C-alpha positions as CSV (number, residue, x, y, z in Angstrom):
1,M,93.1,106.4,93.3
2,P,93.7,108.4,96.5
3,G,91.1,107.7,99.2
4,L,89.8,104.6,97.6
5,S,92.7,102.2,97.8
6,A,96.4,102.2,98.7
7,R,99.2,100.8,96.6
8,Y,99.6,97.0,96.7
9,R,96.5,96.6,98.8
10,R,93.8,93.9,98.2
11,S,91.0,95.8,99.8
12,S,89.8,99.4,99.9
13,T,90.8,101.8,102.6
14,G,87.2,102.0,103.8
15,L,87.1,98.3,104.4
16,S,90.5,98.3,106.1
17,D,89.3,101.1,108.4
18,W,86.2,99.2,109.2
19,L,88.1,96.0,109.9
20,R,90.6,98.0,112.0
21,S,87.8,99.4,114.2
22,I,86.3,95.9,114.6
23,A,89.8,94.6,115.6
24,V,90.2,97.4,118.1
25,D,86.8,96.9,119.6
26,R,86.8,93.0,119.8
27,G,90.3,91.7,119.4
28,G,91.4,88.3,117.7
29,R,88.8,85.5,117.7
30,P,85.7,87.6,118.8
31,A,86.4,90.0,115.9
32,V,86.5,87.0,113.5
33,R,83.1,85.8,114.7
34,L,81.7,89.3,114.2
35,C,83.2,89.5,110.7
36,R,81.6,86.1,109.9
37,R,78.2,87.4,110.9
38,L,78.7,90.5,108.8
39,R,79.8,88.3,105.9
40,L,83.3,89.8,105.8
41,T,86.3,87.6,105.0
42,A,89.0,88.3,107.6
43,G,91.1,86.0,109.7
44,R,92.4,86.8,113.2
45,T,96.0,87.3,111.9
46,R,94.8,89.8,109.3
47,L,92.8,91.7,111.9
48,L,95.6,91.8,114.4
49,R,98.0,92.9,111.7
50,L,95.8,96.0,111.1
51,L,96.5,97.1,114.7
52,T,99.6,99.2,114.9
53,G,101.3,100.6,117.9
54,P,101.7,104.3,118.5
55,A,104.5,106.0,116.6
56,V,107.6,106.4,118.6
57,A,109.5,109.6,118.2
58,D,113.1,109.3,117.1
59,R,115.2,109.5,120.3
60,A,118.8,110.6,120.5
61,P,121.1,107.6,120.7
62,R,122.4,106.7,124.2
63,V,125.6,105.2,122.8
64,L,127.0,106.7,119.5
65,G,129.5,104.7,117.6
66,V,131.8,106.4,115.2
67,D,133.8,104.6,112.5
68,E,135.7,105.4,109.3
69,F,135.2,103.6,106.1
70,A,136.5,103.9,102.5
71,F,134.1,105.0,99.7
72,R,137.1,104.1,97.4
73,K,140.1,102.4,98.9
74,G,143.1,104.8,99.2
75,C,141.2,107.8,97.7
76,T,138.0,108.8,99.5
77,Y,137.0,108.1,103.1
78,G,133.9,108.8,105.1
79,T,132.6,108.5,108.6
80,V,129.6,106.6,109.7
81,L,127.7,107.4,112.9
82,A,125.7,104.4,114.4
83,D,123.3,104.0,117.3
84,V,125.0,101.1,119.1
85,G,122.0,100.3,121.3
86,A,119.4,100.1,118.5
87,G,121.8,98.8,115.9
88,R,121.0,101.4,113.2
89,I,122.9,103.9,111.2
90,V,122.3,107.5,112.3
91,D,124.2,109.4,109.7
92,V,127.0,109.1,107.1
93,L,129.4,112.0,106.9
94,P,131.2,112.7,103.5
95,D,134.7,112.9,105.0
96,R,136.6,112.1,108.1
97,T,137.6,115.6,109.4
98,S,137.0,116.6,112.9
99,E,135.2,119.8,111.7
100,T,132.6,117.8,109.9
101,F,132.1,115.5,112.8
102,A,131.8,118.5,115.3
103,A,129.1,120.1,113.1
């Protein structure tokens, strides 16, 4: 049910929002003490896990690695573009022509 709970969650979204605001206001152990007084079951690790950092926008890779690989040996080849600094795949190109790579 949207707005009531999220998938694979053990608590409602309202309770999670409430615990998150307590965690932001108090932090680890003081937040646990407040939750005990409010008769809420929450440990410090759960409260700290609710805190998330600000979303970081995708940045252009500083070092771009280009490598060819075979979808099927001897028949079809592709190109993979990887961000070497972050260690993640940026894109997979369907062939290994220079026109596709330039686009």
